[in-house]
SETORSE-31772 format. One record per atom (N, C-alpha, C): residue number from 1; residue in three letters; chain; atom name; y, x, z. Coordinates in steps of 0.001 Angstrom, whole numbers. Layout:
N
<k NUM&r Ala&c A&a CA&v Y&u X&w Z> .
...
REM end
This chain:
147
<k 1&r Unk&c A&a N&v 11949&u -7831&w -38584> .
<k 1&r Unk&c A&a CA&v 12335&u -6880&w -37538> .
<k 1&r Unk&c A&a C&v 11920&u -7420&w -36175> .
<k 2&r Unk&c A&a N&v 11477&u -6566&w -35326> .
<k 2&r Unk&c A&a CA&v 11006&u -6933&w -34000> .
<k 2&r Unk&c A&a C&v 12175&u -7313&w -33092> .
<k 3&r Unk&c A&a N&v 11896&u -8247&w -32192> .
<k 3&r Unk&c A&a CA&v 12929&u -8642&w -31231> .
<k 3&r Unk&c A&a C&v 12870&u -7793&w -29960> .
<k 4&r Unk&c A&a N&v 11913&u -6857&w -29911> .
<k 4&r Unk&c A&a CA&v 11799&u -5998&w -28738> .
<k 4&r Unk&c A&a C&v 12902&u -4950&w -28739> .
<k 5&r Unk&c A&a N&v 13393&u -4643&w -27555> .
<k 5&r Unk&c A&a CA&v 14440&u -3635&w -27411> .
<k 5&r Unk&c A&a C&v 13794&u -2254&w -27245> .
<k 6&r Unk&c A&a N&v 14563&u -1220&w -27488> .
<k 6&r Unk&c A&a CA&v 14118&u 162&w -27342> .
<k 6&r Unk&c A&a C&v 15020&u 824&w -26311> .
<k 7&r Unk&c A&a N&v 14419&u 1702&w -25473> .
<k 7&r Unk&c A&a CA&v 15168&u 2332&w -24394> .
<k 7&r Unk&c A&a C&v 14909&u 3832&w -24326> .
<k 8&r Unk&c A&a N&v 15916&u 4552&w -23896> .
<k 8&r Unk&c A&a CA&v 15756&u 5949&w -23508> .
<k 8&r Unk&c A&a C&v 15618&u 5981&w -21995> .
<k 9&r Unk&c A&a N&v 14981&u 7050&w -21495> .
<k 9&r Unk&c A&a CA&v 14824&u 7217&w -20054> .
<k 9&r Unk&c A&a C&v 15773&u 8301&w -19565> .
<k 10&r Unk&c A&a N&v 16613&u 7942&w -18623> .
<k 10&r Unk&c A&a CA&v 17509&u 8896&w -17987> .
<k 10&r Unk&c A&a C&v 17050&u 9152&w -16563> .
<k 11&r Unk&c A&a N&v 17183&u 10389&w -16133> .
<k 11&r Unk&c A&a CA&v 16821&u 10781&w -14776> .
<k 11&r Unk&c A&a C&v 18113&u 11080&w -14026> .
<k 12&r Unk&c A&a N&v 18304&u 10463&w -12876> .
<k 12&r Unk&c A&a CA&v 19529&u 10626&w -12090> .
<k 12&r Unk&c A&a C&v 19216&u 11144&w -10694> .
<k 13&r Unk&c A&a N&v 20106&u 11993&w -10180> .
<k 13&r Unk&c A&a CA&v 19959&u 12579&w -8846> .
<k 13&r Unk&c A&a C&v 20946&u 11920&w -7888> .
<k 14&r Unk&c A&a N&v 20409&u 11306&w -6861> .
<k 14&r Unk&c A&a CA&v 21234&u 10767&w -5793> .
<k 14&r Unk&c A&a C&v 21221&u 11835&w -4704> .
<k 15&r Unk&c A&a N&v 22230&u 12694&w -4752> .
<k 15&r Unk&c A&a CA&v 22313&u 13848&w -3855> .
<k 15&r Unk&c A&a C&v 23169&u 13468&w -2654> .
<k 16&r Unk&c A&a N&v 22589&u 13642&w -1468> .
<k 16&r Unk&c A&a CA&v 23323&u 13337&w -236> .
<k 16&r Unk&c A&a C&v 23575&u 14617&w 542> .
<k 17&r Unk&c A&a N&v 24746&u 14669&w 1162> .
<k 17&r Unk&c A&a CA&v 25058&u 15832&w 2002> .
<k 17&r Unk&c A&a C&v 24634&u 15559&w 3443> .
<k 18&r Unk&c A&a N&v 24968&u 16480&w 4327> .
<k 18&r Unk&c A&a CA&v 24511&u 16398&w 5716> .
<k 18&r Unk&c A&a C&v 25082&u 15203&w 6478> .
<k 19&r Unk&c A&a N&v 26211&u 14654&w 6042> .
<k 19&r Unk&c A&a CA&v 26779&u 13484&w 6722> .
<k 19&r Unk&c A&a C&v 26406&u 12173&w 6020> .
<k 20&r Unk&c A&a N&v 25601&u 12260&w 4961> .
<k 20&r Unk&c A&a CA&v 25106&u 11069&w 4281> .
<k 20&r Unk&c A&a C&v 25913&u 10609&w 3094> .
<k 21&r Unk&c A&a N&v 26985&u 11336&w 2750> .
<k 21&r Unk&c A&a CA&v 27765&u 10971&w 1572> .
<k 21&r Unk&c A&a C&v 26998&u 11323&w 305> .
<k 22&r Unk&c A&a N&v 27374&u 10668&w -800> .
<k 22&r Unk&c A&a CA&v 26687&u 10822&w -2081> .
<k 22&r Unk&c A&a C&v 27606&u 11538&w -3065> .
<k 23&r Unk&c A&a N&v 27045&u 12498&w -3824> .
<k 23&r Unk&c A&a CA&v 27799&u 13233&w -4830> .
<k 23&r Unk&c A&a C&v 27913&u 12406&w -6103> .
<k 24&r Unk&c A&a N&v 29159&u 12155&w -6523> .
<k 24&r Unk&c A&a CA&v 29423&u 11494&w -7794> .
<k 24&r Unk&c A&a C&v 30260&u 12402&w -8678> .
<k 25&r Unk&c A&a N&v 30036&u 12264&w -9983> .
<k 25&r Unk&c A&a CA&v 30760&u 13050&w -10983> .
<k 25&r Unk&c A&a C&v 31591&u 12086&w -11828> .
<k 26&r Unk&c A&a N&v 32862&u 12421&w -12065> .
<k 26&r Unk&c A&a CA&v 33699&u 11583&w -12920> .
<k 26&r Unk&c A&a C&v 33530&u 12055&w -14357> .
<k 27&r Unk&c A&a N&v 33032&u 11157&w -15196> .
<k 27&r Unk&c A&a CA&v 32681&u 11486&w -16575> .
<k 27&r Unk&c A&a C&v 33941&u 11783&w -17390> .
<k 28&r Unk&c A&a N&v 33845&u 12815&w -18233> .
<k 28&r Unk&c A&a CA&v 34931&u 13200&w -19129> .
<k 28&r Unk&c A&a C&v 34952&u 12230&w -20309> .
<k 29&r Unk&c A&a N&v 36013&u 11417&w -20457> .
<k 29&r Unk&c A&a CA&v 36047&u 10426&w -21536> .
<k 29&r Unk&c A&a C&v 35940&u 11054&w -22926> .
<k 30&r Unk&c A&a N&v 36382&u 12287&w -23098> .
<k 30&r Unk&c A&a CA&v 36314&u 12951&w -24402> .
<k 30&r Unk&c A&a C&v 34878&u 13249&w -24817> .
<k 31&r Unk&c A&a N&v 33951&u 13234&w -23877> .
<k 31&r Unk&c A&a CA&v 32545&u 13542&w -24167> .
<k 31&r Unk&c A&a C&v 31680&u 12298&w -24360> .
<k 32&r Unk&c A&a N&v 32252&u 11119&w -24232> .
<k 32&r Unk&c A&a CA&v 31475&u 9886&w -24344> .
<k 32&r Unk&c A&a C&v 31351&u 9465&w -25807> .
<k 33&r Unk&c A&a N&v 30169&u 9013&w -26175> .
<k 33&r Unk&c A&a CA&v 29935&u 8525&w -27543> .
<k 33&r Unk&c A&a C&v 30498&u 7126&w -27701> .
<k 34&r Unk&c A&a N&v 31618&u 7016&w -28409> .
<k 34&r Unk&c A&a CA&v 32171&u 5710&w -28710> .
<k 34&r Unk&c A&a C&v 32943&u 5059&w -27577> .
<k 35&r Unk&c A&a N&v 32780&u 5515&w -26371> .
<k 35&r Unk&c A&a CA&v 33489&u 4954&w -25229> .
<k 35&r Unk&c A&a C&v 34569&u 5938&w -24810> .
<k 36&r Unk&c A&a N&v 35719&u 5433&w -24457> .
<k 36&r Unk&c A&a CA&v 36790&u 6356&w -24082> .
<k 36&r Unk&c A&a C&v 37371&u 6070&w -22708> .
<k 37&r Unk&c A&a N&v 36585&u 5408&w -21863> .
<k 37&r Unk&c A&a CA&v 37040&u 5212&w -20493> .
<k 37&r Unk&c A&a C&v 36227&u 6125&w -19591> .
<k 38&r Unk&c A&a N&v 36835&u 6537&w -18522> .
<k 38&r Unk&c A&a CA&v 36076&u 7382&w -17605> .
<k 38&r Unk&c A&a C&v 35479&u 6516&w -16497> .
<k 39&r Unk&c A&a N&v 34438&u 7019&w -15890> .
<k 39&r Unk&c A&a CA&v 33798&u 6341&w -14786> .
<k 39&r Unk&c A&a C&v 33063&u 7383&w -13947> .
<k 40&r Unk&c A&a N&v 32668&u 6978&w -12753> .
<k 40&r Unk&c A&a CA&v 31924&u 7849&w -11850> .
<k 40&r Unk&c A&a C&v 30441&u 7594&w -12049> .
<k 41&r Unk&c A&a N&v 29648&u 8661&w -11950> .
<k 41&r Unk&c A&a CA&v 28218&u 8542&w -12175> .
<k 41&r Unk&c A&a C&v 27468&u 9559&w -11320> .
<k 42&r Unk&c A&a N&v 26180&u 9335&w -11203> .
<k 42&r Unk&c A&a CA&v 25293&u 10298&w -10568> .
<k 42&r Unk&c A&a C&v 24972&u 11391&w -11577> .
<k 43&r Unk&c A&a N&v 24784&u 12637&w -11138> .
<k 43&r Unk&c A&a CA&v 24389&u 13682&w -12082> .
<k 43&r Unk&c A&a C&v 23002&u 13379&w -12658> .
<k 44&r Unk&c A&a N&v 22815&u 13722&w -13922> .
<k 44&r Unk&c A&a CA&v 21517&u 13520&w -14547> .
<k 44&r Unk&c A&a C&v 21620&u 13455&w -16055> .
<k 45&r Unk&c A&a N&v 20503&u 13197&w -16688> .
<k 45&r Unk&c A&a CA&v 20470&u 13122&w -18141> .
<k 45&r Unk&c A&a C&v 19114&u 12643&w -18623> .
<k 46&r Unk&c A&a N&v 18958&u 12639&w -19938> .
<k 46&r Unk&c A&a CA&v 17730&u 12121&w -20530> .
<k 46&r Unk&c A&a C&v 16623&u 13171&w -20563> .
<k 47&r Unk&c A&a N&v 15401&u 12672&w -20507> .
<k 47&r Unk&c A&a CA&v 14213&u 13521&w -20542> .
<k 47&r Unk&c A&a C&v 14043&u 14076&w -21957> .
<k 48&r Unk&c A&a N&v 13786&u 15375&w -22051> .
<k 48&r Unk&c A&a CA&v 13513&u 16009&w -23340> .
<k 48&r Unk&c A&a C&v 12009&u 16132&w -23523> .
<k 49&r Unk&c A&a N&v 11568&u 16180&w -24766> .
<k 49&r Unk&c A&a CA&v 10143&u 16303&w -25061> .
<k 49&r Unk&c A&a C&v 9544&u 17465&w -24287> .
<k 50&r Unk&c A&a N&v 8402&u 17196&w -23648> .
<k 50&r Unk&c A&a CA&v 7685&u 18239&w -22924> .
<k 50&r Unk&c A&a C&v 8157&u 18484&w -21502> .
<k 51&r Unk&c A&a N&v 9269&u 17878&w -21107> .
<k 51&r Unk&c A&a CA&v 9791&u 18087&w -19752> .
<k 51&r Unk&c A&a C&v 9233&u 17056&w -18781> .
<k 52&r Unk&c A&a N&v 9045&u 17482&w -17552> .
<k 52&r Unk&c A&a CA&v 8660&u 16560&w -16480> .
<k 52&r Unk&c A&a C&v 9939&u 15979&w -15868> .
<k 53&r Unk&c A&a N&v 9750&u 15007&w -15005> .
<k 53&r Unk&c A&a CA&v 10885&u 14434&w -14278> .
<k 53&r Unk&c A&a C&v 11571&u 15522&w -13461> .
<k 54&r Unk&c A&a N&v 10796&u 16325&w -12748> .
<k 54&r Unk&c A&a CA&v 11387&u 17377&w -11916> .
<k 54&r Unk&c A&a C&v 12124&u 18410&w -12768> .
<k 55&r Unk&c A&a N&v 11555&u 18797&w -13919> .
<k 55&r Unk&c A&a CA&v 12236&u 19728&w -14831> .
<k 55&r Unk&c A&a C&v 13586&u 19157&w -15256> .
<k 56&r Unk&c A&a N&v 13560&u 17890&w -15655> .
<k 56&r Unk&c A&a CA&v 14782&u 17221&w -16119> .
<k 56&r Unk&c A&a C&v 15819&u 17173&w -15011> .
<k 57&r Unk&c A&a N&v 15391&u 16776&w -13827> .
<k 57&r Unk&c A&a CA&v 16306&u 16667&w -12693> .
<k 57&r Unk&c A&a C&v 16955&u 18016&w -12377> .
<k 58&r Unk&c A&a N&v 16145&u 19052&w -12285> .
<k 58&r Unk&c A&a CA&v 16679&u 20380&w -11971> .
<k 58&r Unk&c A&a C&v 17605&u 20894&w -13068> .
<k 59&r Unk&c A&a N&v 17219&u 20705&w -14335> .
<k 59&r Unk&c A&a CA&v 18045&u 21154&w -15456> .
<k 59&r Unk&c A&a C&v 19399&u 20449&w -15455> .
<k 60&r Unk&c A&a N&v 19372&u 19130&w -15324> .
<k 60&r Unk&c A&a CA&v 20615&u 18367&w -15390> .
<k 60&r Unk&c A&a C&v 21522&u 18618&w -14194> .
<k 61&r Unk&c A&a N&v 20945&u 18733&w -13004> .
<k 61&r Unk&c A&a CA&v 21770&u 19037&w -11821> .
<k 61&r Unk&c A&a C&v 22422&u 20405&w -11995> .
<k 62&r Unk&c A&a N&v 21675&u 21384&w -12470> .
<k 62&r Unk&c A&a CA&v 22236&u 22718&w -12709> .
<k 62&r Unk&c A&a C&v 23339&u 22664&w -13762> .
<k 63&r Unk&c A&a N&v 23081&u 22005&w -14902> .
<k 63&r Unk&c A&a CA&v 24071&u 21932&w -15982> .
<k 63&r Unk&c A&a C&v 25353&u 21230&w -15548> .
<k 64&r Unk&c A&a N&v 25220&u 20141&w -14791> .
<k 64&r Unk&c A&a CA&v 26384&u 19321&w -14475> .
<k 64&r Unk&c A&a C&v 27105&u 19708&w -13195> .
<k 65&r Unk&c A&a N&v 26399&u 20371&w -12280> .
<k 65&r Unk&c A&a CA&v 27019&u 20680&w -10977> .
<k 65&r Unk&c A&a C&v 27030&u 22158&w -10646> .
<k 66&r Unk&c A&a N&v 26224&u 22952&w -11352> .
<k 66&r Unk&c A&a CA&v 26099&u 24363&w -11022> .
<k 66&r Unk&c A&a C&v 25193&u 24617&w -9825> .
<k 67&r Unk&c A&a N&v 24635&u 23574&w -9230> .
<k 67&r Unk&c A&a CA&v 23757&u 23720&w -8066> .
<k 67&r Unk&c A&a C&v 22368&u 24133&w -8540> .
<k 68&r Unk&c A&a N&v 21902&u 25272&w -8040> .
<k 68&r Unk&c A&a CA&v 20635&u 25850&w -8483> .
<k 68&r Unk&c A&a C&v 19439&u 25239&w -7759> .
<k 69&r Unk&c A&a N&v 19603&u 24949&w -6485> .
<k 69&r Unk&c A&a CA&v 18463&u 24536&w -5667> .
<k 69&r Unk&c A&a C&v 18580&u 23085&w -5235> .
<k 70&r Unk&c A&a N&v 17567&u 22275&w -5593> .
<k 70&r Unk&c A&a CA&v 17463&u 20919&w -5059> .
<k 70&r Unk&c A&a C&v 16082&u 20796&w -4418> .
<k 71&r Unk&c A&a N&v 15989&u 19948&w -3400> .
<k 71&r Unk&c A&a CA&v 14730&u 19827&w -2657> .
<k 71&r Unk&c A&a C&v 14515&u 18383&w -2223> .
<k 72&r Unk&c A&a N&v 13355&u 18142&w -1630> .
<k 72&r Unk&c A&a CA&v 13016&u 16825&w -1083> .
<k 72&r Unk&c A&a C&v 13190&u 15709&w -2112> .
<k 73&r Unk&c A&a N&v 12713&u 15943&w -3322> .
<k 73&r Unk&c A&a CA&v 12870&u 14983&w -4417> .
<k 73&r Unk&c A&a C&v 11937&u 13795&w -4187> .
<k 74&r Unk&c A&a N&v 12538&u 12595&w -4079> .
<k 74&r Unk&c A&a CA&v 11761&u 11378&w -3854> .
<k 74&r Unk&c A&a C&v 12287&u 10266&w -4760> .
<k 75&r Unk&c A&a N&v 11369&u 9555&w -5386> .
<k 75&r Unk&c A&a CA&v 11748&u 8432&w -6237> .
<k 75&r Unk&c A&a C&v 12454&u 7372&w -5394> .
<k 76&r Unk&c A&a N&v 13585&u 6879&w -5908> .
<k 76&r Unk&c A&a CA&v 14348&u 5878&w -5169> .
<k 76&r Unk&c A&a C&v 14320&u 4519&w -5867> .
<k 77&r Unk&c A&a N&v 14519&u 4523&w -7194> .
<k 77&r Unk&c A&a CA&v 14629&u 3258&w -7901> .
<k 77&r Unk&c A&a C&v 14587&u 3502&w -9400> .
<k 78&r Unk&c A&a N&v 14227&u 2468&w -10118> .
<k 78&r Unk&c A&a CA&v 14321&u 2492&w -11575> .
<k 78&r Unk&c A&a C&v 15118&u 1259&w -11960> .
<k 79&r Unk&c A&a N&v 16189&u 1451&w -12742> .
<k 79&r Unk&c A&a CA&v 17076&u 342&w -13069> .
<k 79&r Unk&c A&a C&v 17407&u 336&w -14552> .
<k 80&r Unk&c A&a N&v 17628&u -864&w -15057> .
<k 80&r Unk&c A&a CA&v 18106&u -1044&w -16420> .
<k 80&r Unk&c A&a C&v 19626&u -976&w -16357> .
<k 81&r Unk&c A&a N&v 20216&u 49&w -16960> .
<k 81&r Unk&c A&a CA&v 21669&u 229&w -16868> .
<k 81&r Unk&c A&a C&v 22408&u -750&w -17773> .
<k 82&r Unk&c A&a N&v 23716&u -777&w -17623> .
<k 82&r Unk&c A&a CA&v 24585&u -1610&w -18450> .
<k 82&r Unk&c A&a C&v 25088&u -859&w -19678> .
<k 83&r Unk&c A&a N&v 24531&u 310&w -19957> .
<k 83&r Unk&c A&a CA&v 25009&u 1186&w -21033> .
<k 83&r Unk&c A&a C&v 24102&u 1074&w -22253> .
<k 84&r Unk&c A&a N&v 24697&u 1069&w -23439> .
<k 84&r Unk&c A&a CA&v 23973&u 1156&w -24711> .
<k 84&r Unk&c A&a C&v 24350&u 2497&w -25336> .
<k 85&r Unk&c A&a N&v 23360&u 3168&w -25930> .
<k 85&r Unk&c A&a CA&v 23576&u 4480&w -26535> .
<k 85&r Unk&c A&a C&v 23481&u 4345&w -28052> .
<k 86&r Unk&c A&a N&v 24545&u 4713&w -28778> .
<k 86&r Unk&c A&a CA&v 24483&u 4639&w -30243> .
<k 86&r Unk&c A&a C&v 23450&u 5624&w -30791> .
<k 87&r Unk&c A&a N&v 22609&u 5165&w -31734> .
<k 87&r Unk&c A&a CA&v 21621&u 6030&w -32376> .
<k 87&r Unk&c A&a C&v 21690&u 5913&w -33895> .
<k 88&r Unk&c A&a N&v 22775&u 5486&w -34388> .
<k 88&r Unk&c A&a CA&v 22988&u 5322&w -35818> .
<k 88&r Unk&c A&a C&v 24280&u 4570&w -36016> .
<k 89&r Unk&c A&a N&v 24550&u 4229&w -37261> .
<k 89&r Unk&c A&a CA&v 25809&u 3544&w -37555> .
<k 89&r Unk&c A&a C&v 25880&u 2162&w -36915> .
<k 90&r Unk&c A&a N&v 24752&u 1459&w -36916> .
<k 90&r Unk&c A&a CA&v 24776&u 94&w -36395> .
<k 90&r Unk&c A&a C&v 23719&u -163&w -35335> .
<k 91&r Unk&c A&a N&v 23026&u 861&w -34899> .
<k 91&r Unk&c A&a CA&v 21950&u 676&w -33935> .
<k 91&r Unk&c A&a C&v 22288&u 1347&w -32604> .
<k 92&r Unk&c A&a N&v 21656&u 816&w -31569> .
<k 92&r Unk&c A&a CA&v 21797&u 1418&w -30246> .
<k 92&r Unk&c A&a C&v 20509&u 1181&w -29477> .
<k 93&r Unk&c A&a N&v 20326&u 1964&w -28435> .
<k 93&r Unk&c A&a CA&v 19185&u 1782&w -27532> .
<k 93&r Unk&c A&a C&v 19718&u 1555&w -26128> .
<k 94&r Unk&c A&a N&v 18916&u 892&w -25335> .
<k 94&r Unk&c A&a CA&v 19274&u 696&w -23941> .
<k 94&r Unk&c A&a C&v 18964&u 1951&w -23147> .
<k 95&r Unk&c A&a N&v 19361&u 1958&w -21895> .
<k 95&r Unk&c A&a CA&v 19138&u 3112&w -21040> .
<k 95&r Unk&c A&a C&v 18527&u 2653&w -19726> .
<k 96&r Unk&c A&a N&v 17316&u 3138&w -19458> .
<k 96&r Unk&c A&a CA&v 16662&u 2914&w -18180> .
<k 96&r Unk&c A&a C&v 16888&u 4162&w -17340> .
<k 97&r Unk&c A&a N&v 17332&u 3967&w -16117> .
<k 97&r Unk&c A&a CA&v 17627&u 5091&w -15231> .
<k 97&r Unk&c A&a C&v 16610&u 5144&w -14099> .
<k 98&r Unk&c A&a N&v 15984&u 6283&w -13963> .
<k 98&r Unk&c A&a CA&v 15068&u 6537&w -12865> .
<k 98&r Unk&c A&a C&v 15806&u 7440&w -11880> .
<k 99&r Unk&c A&a N&v 16048&u 6928&w -10693> .
<k 99&r Unk&c A&a CA&v 16905&u 7599&w -9712> .
<k 99&r Unk&c A&a C&v 16047&u 8240&w -8625> .
<k 100&r Unk&c A&a N&v 16386&u 9500&w -8307> .
<k 100&r Unk&c A&a CA&v 15650&u 10271&w -7300> .
<k 100&r Unk&c A&a C&v 16610&u 10761&w -6234> .
<k 101&r Unk&c A&a N&v 16269&u 10507&w -4983> .
<k 101&r Unk&c A&a CA&v 17047&u 11039&w -3864> .
<k 101&r Unk&c A&a C&v 16625&u 12485&w -3683> .
<k 102&r Unk&c A&a N&v 17592&u 13368&w -3492> .
<k 102&r Unk&c A&a CA&v 17273&u 14768&w -3233> .
<k 102&r Unk&c A&a C&v 18374&u 15388&w -2378> .
<k 103&r Unk&c A&a N&v 18069&u 16547&w -1850> .
<k 103&r Unk&c A&a CA&v 19033&u 17257&w -1021> .
<k 103&r Unk&c A&a C&v 19346&u 18607&w -1650> .
<k 104&r Unk&c A&a N&v 20484&u 19142&w -1254> .
<k 104&r Unk&c A&a CA&v 20907&u 20471&w -1703> .
<k 104&r Unk&c A&a C&v 21254&u 21283&w -451> .
<k 105&r Unk&c A&a N&v 21252&u 22601&w -566> .
<k 105&r Unk&c A&a CA&v 21623&u 23412&w 598> .
<k 105&r Unk&c A&a C&v 23027&u 23059&w 1107> .
<k 106&r Unk&c A&a N&v 23227&u 23210&w 2397> .
<k 106&r Unk&c A&a CA&v 24509&u 22871&w 3020> .
<k 106&r Unk&c A&a C&v 25669&u 23646&w 2408> .
<k 107&r Unk&c A&a N&v 25411&u 24874&w 1969> .
<k 107&r Unk&c A&a CA&v 26479&u 25701&w 1411> .
<k 107&r Unk&c A&a C&v 26589&u 25608&w -114> .
<k 108&r Unk&c A&a N&v 25903&u 24635&w -726> .
<k 108&r Unk&c A&a CA&v 25945&u 24483&w -2192> .
<k 108&r Unk&c A&a C&v 27374&u 24199&w -2652> .
<k 109&r Unk&c A&a N&v 27783&u 24886&w -3691> .
<k 109&r Unk&c A&a CA&v 29121&u 24698&w -4266> .
<k 109&r Unk&c A&a C&v 28986&u 24049&w -5632> .
<k 110&r Unk&c A&a N&v 29789&u 23008&w -5867> .
<k 110&r Unk&c A&a CA&v 29756&u 22291&w -7133> .
<k 110&r Unk&c A&a C&v 30697&u 22971&w -8119> .
<k 111&r Unk&c A&a N&v 30181&u 23248&w -9325> .
<k 111&r Unk&c A&a CA&v 30969&u 23808&w -10426> .
<k 111&r Unk&c A&a C&v 30835&u 22836&w -11589> .
<k 112&r Unk&c A&a N&v 31944&u 22251&w -12012> .
<k 112&r Unk&c A&a CA&v 31920&u 21231&w -13063> .
<k 112&r Unk&c A&a C&v 31588&u 21801&w -14439> .
<k 113&r Unk&c A&a N&v 30823&u 21038&w -15209> .
<k 113&r Unk&c A&a CA&v 30628&u 21336&w -16623> .
<k 113&r Unk&c A&a C&v 31736&u 20612&w -17392> .
<k 114&r Unk&c A&a N&v 31762&u 20785&w -18711> .
<k 114&r Unk&c A&a CA&v 32781&u 20086&w -19502> .
<k 114&r Unk&c A&a C&v 32477&u 18596&w -19654> .
<k 115&r Unk&c A&a N&v 31316&u 18149&w -19165> .
<k 115&r Unk&c A&a CA&v 30956&u 16731&w -19215> .
<k 115&r Unk&c A&a C&v 31714&u 15910&w -18168> .
<k 116&r Unk&c A&a N&v 32329&u 16601&w -17194> .
<k 116&r Unk&c A&a CA&v 32982&u 15904&w -16087> .
<k 116&r Unk&c A&a C&v 34379&u 16470&w -15833> .
<k 117&r Unk&c A&a N&v 35221&u 15616&w -15278> .
<k 117&r Unk&c A&a CA&v 36587&u 16045&w -14975> .
<k 117&r Unk&c A&a C&v 36845&u 16147&w -13470> .
<k 118&r Unk&c A&a N&v 35920&u 15625&w -12665> .
<k 118&r Unk&c A&a CA&v 36087&u 15690&w -11214> .
<k 118&r Unk&c A&a C&v 34751&u 15370&w -10539> .
<k 119&r Unk&c A&a N&v 34669&u 15728&w -9274> .
<k 119&r Unk&c A&a CA&v 33531&u 15327&w -8444> .
<k 119&r Unk&c A&a C&v 34059&u 15032&w -7049> .
<k 120&r Unk&c A&a N&v 33270&u 14267&w -6314> .
<k 120&r Unk&c A&a CA&v 33638&u 14000&w -4928> .
<k 120&r Unk&c A&a C&v 32406&u 13469&w -4198> .
<k 121&r Unk&c A&a N&v 32448&u 13566&w -2891> .
<k 121&r Unk&c A&a CA&v 31405&u 13009&w -2030> .
<k 121&r Unk&c A&a C&v 31946&u 11710&w -1477> .
<k 122&r Unk&c A&a N&v 31174&u 10624&w -1645> .
<k 122&r Unk&c A&a CA&v 31625&u 9302&w -1208> .
<k 122&r Unk&c A&a C&v 30617&u 8693&w -241> .
<k 123&r Unk&c A&a N&v 31132&u 7918&w 707> .
<k 123&r Unk&c A&a CA&v 30263&u 7139&w 1596> .
<k 123&r Unk&c A&a C&v 29462&u 6164&w 739> .
<k 124&r Unk&c A&a N&v 28275&u 5752&w 1201> .
<k 124&r Unk&c A&a CA&v 27443&u 4855&w 391> .
<k 124&r Unk&c A&a C&v 28151&u 3584&w -93> .
<k 125&r Unk&c A&a N&v 28965&u 2948&w 727> .
<k 125&r Unk&c A&a CA&v 29647&u 1714&w 305> .
<k 125&r Unk&c A&a C&v 30603&u 1984&w -853> .
<k 126&r Unk&c A&a N&v 31366&u 3064&w -781> .
<k 126&r Unk&c A&a CA&v 32289&u 3425&w -1867> .
<k 126&r Unk&c A&a C&v 31503&u 3852&w -3110> .
<k 127&r Unk&c A&a N&v 30395&u 4574&w -2917> .
<k 127&r Unk&c A&a CA&v 29536&u 4974&w -4028> .
<k 127&r Unk&c A&a C&v 29082&u 3738&w -4796> .
<k 128&r Unk&c A&a N&v 28602&u 2731&w -4067> .
<k 128&r Unk&c A&a CA&v 28131&u 1494&w -4694> .
<k 128&r Unk&c A&a C&v 29238&u 829&w -5501> .
<k 129&r Unk&c A&a N&v 30432&u 794&w -4948> .
<k 129&r Unk&c A&a CA&v 31578&u 188&w -5635> .
<k 129&r Unk&c A&a C&v 31876&u 919&w -6949> .
<k 130&r Unk&c A&a N&v 31860&u 2242&w -6916> .
<k 130&r Unk&c A&a CA&v 32194&u 3037&w -8101> .
<k 130&r Unk&c A&a C&v 31092&u 2992&w -9172> .
<k 131&r Unk&c A&a N&v 29859&u 2775&w -8757> .
<k 131&r Unk&c A&a CA&v 28743&u 2763&w -9716> .
<k 131&r Unk&c A&a C&v 28546&u 1417&w -10407> .
<k 132&r Unk&c A&a N&v 29251&u 401&w -9994> .
<k 132&r Unk&c A&a CA&v 29063&u -944&w -10576> .
<k 132&r Unk&c A&a C&v 29358&u -995&w -12070> .
<k 133&r Unk&c A&a N&v 30126&u -61&w -12591> .
<k 133&r Unk&c A&a CA&v 30415&u -13&w -14031> .
<k 133&r Unk&c A&a C&v 29139&u 193&w -14836> .
<k 134&r Unk&c A&a N&v 28221&u 978&w -14308> .
<k 134&r Unk&c A&a CA&v 27037&u 1392&w -15056> .
<k 134&r Unk&c A&a C&v 25725&u 820&w -14519> .
<k 135&r Unk&c A&a N&v 25682&u 492&w -13244> .
<k 135&r Unk&c A&a CA&v 24437&u 107&w -12599> .
<k 135&r Unk&c A&a C&v 24455&u -1366&w -12188> .
<k 136&r Unk&c A&a N&v 23281&u -2007&w -12182> .
<k 136&r Unk&c A&a CA&v 23216&u -3418&w -11776> .
<k 136&r Unk&c A&a C&v 23537&u -3614&w -10299> .
<k 137&r Unk&c A&a N&v 23933&u -4825&w -9970> .
<k 137&r Unk&c A&a CA&v 24366&u -5153&w -8610> .
<k 137&r Unk&c A&a C&v 23315&u -4876&w -7553> .
<k 138&r Unk&c A&a N&v 22047&u -5201&w -7834> .
<k 138&r Unk&c A&a CA&v 21027&u -5009&w -6797> .
<k 138&r Unk&c A&a C&v 20846&u -3538&w -6456> .
<k 139&r Unk&c A&a N&v 20971&u -2663&w -7454> .
<k 139&r Unk&c A&a CA&v 20888&u -1231&w -7204> .
<k 139&r Unk&c A&a C&v 22083&u -777&w -6362> .
<k 140&r Unk&c A&a N&v 23270&u -1242&w -6723> .
<k 140&r Unk&c A&a CA&v 24480&u -863&w -5980> .
<k 140&r Unk&c A&a C&v 24420&u -1360&w -4539> .
<k 141&r Unk&c A&a N&v 23882&u -2559&w -4337> .
<k 141&r Unk&c A&a CA&v 23737&u -3077&w -2975> .
<k 141&r Unk&c A&a C&v 22786&u -2207&w -2152> .
<k 142&r Unk&c A&a N&v 21717&u -1717&w -2797> .
<k 142&r Unk&c A&a CA&v 20781&u -843&w -2098> .
<k 142&r Unk&c A&a C&v 21462&u 465&w -1684> .
<k 143&r Unk&c A&a N&v 22324&u 993&w -2548> .
<k 143&r Unk&c A&a CA&v 23058&u 2220&w -2206> .
<k 143&r Unk&c A&a C&v 24057&u 1944&w -1077> .
<k 144&r Unk&c A&a N&v 24731&u 804&w -1148> .
<k 144&r Unk&c A&a CA&v 25692&u 461&w -102> .
<k 144&r Unk&c A&a C&v 25013&u 379&w 1263> .
<k 145&r Unk&c A&a N&v 23738&u 17&w 1292> .
<k 145&r Unk&c A&a CA&v 23013&u -122&w 2535> .
<k 145&r Unk&c A&a C&v 22369&u 1152&w 3055> .
<k 146&r Unk&c A&a N&v 22561&u 2273&w 2344> .
<k 146&r Unk&c A&a CA&v 21978&u 3537&w 2807> .
<k 146&r Unk&c A&a C&v 22548&u 3911&w 4175> .
<k 147&r Unk&c A&a N&v 21695&u 4441&w 5000> .
<k 147&r Unk&c A&a CA&v 22127&u 4883&w 6332> .
<k 147&r Unk&c A&a C&v 22231&u 6387&w 6363> .
REM end
């Protein structure tokens, strides 16, 4: 058996409002595979066959937040997350997250899907603190330093 690891690619939206706060979604513990703790995360999901990054980003933001329009999509970072995804009885894959900064209209209203139990807008420093469960320290430090 190979010692190489296998990873899925997740696309995440770092959505900022007009005052610079970041939208986080509190994950519904009942929807987690094998994990039953809740945590805050950026909206997003895994790339499906045939989809582009932009397709994935728009689909996942719509599904998780109800926000139809996102704009100014720019690559921010790619990070190896602290999450393992079960893909069988005894196997799992790692998760690489490709994060994109984007904006939404000022009047955008968030509507939760069943994947989340809450949402909130947090200042970058608080966002970084809440994301430490899933994201590496250097990524969180970069978010904390957002202006």
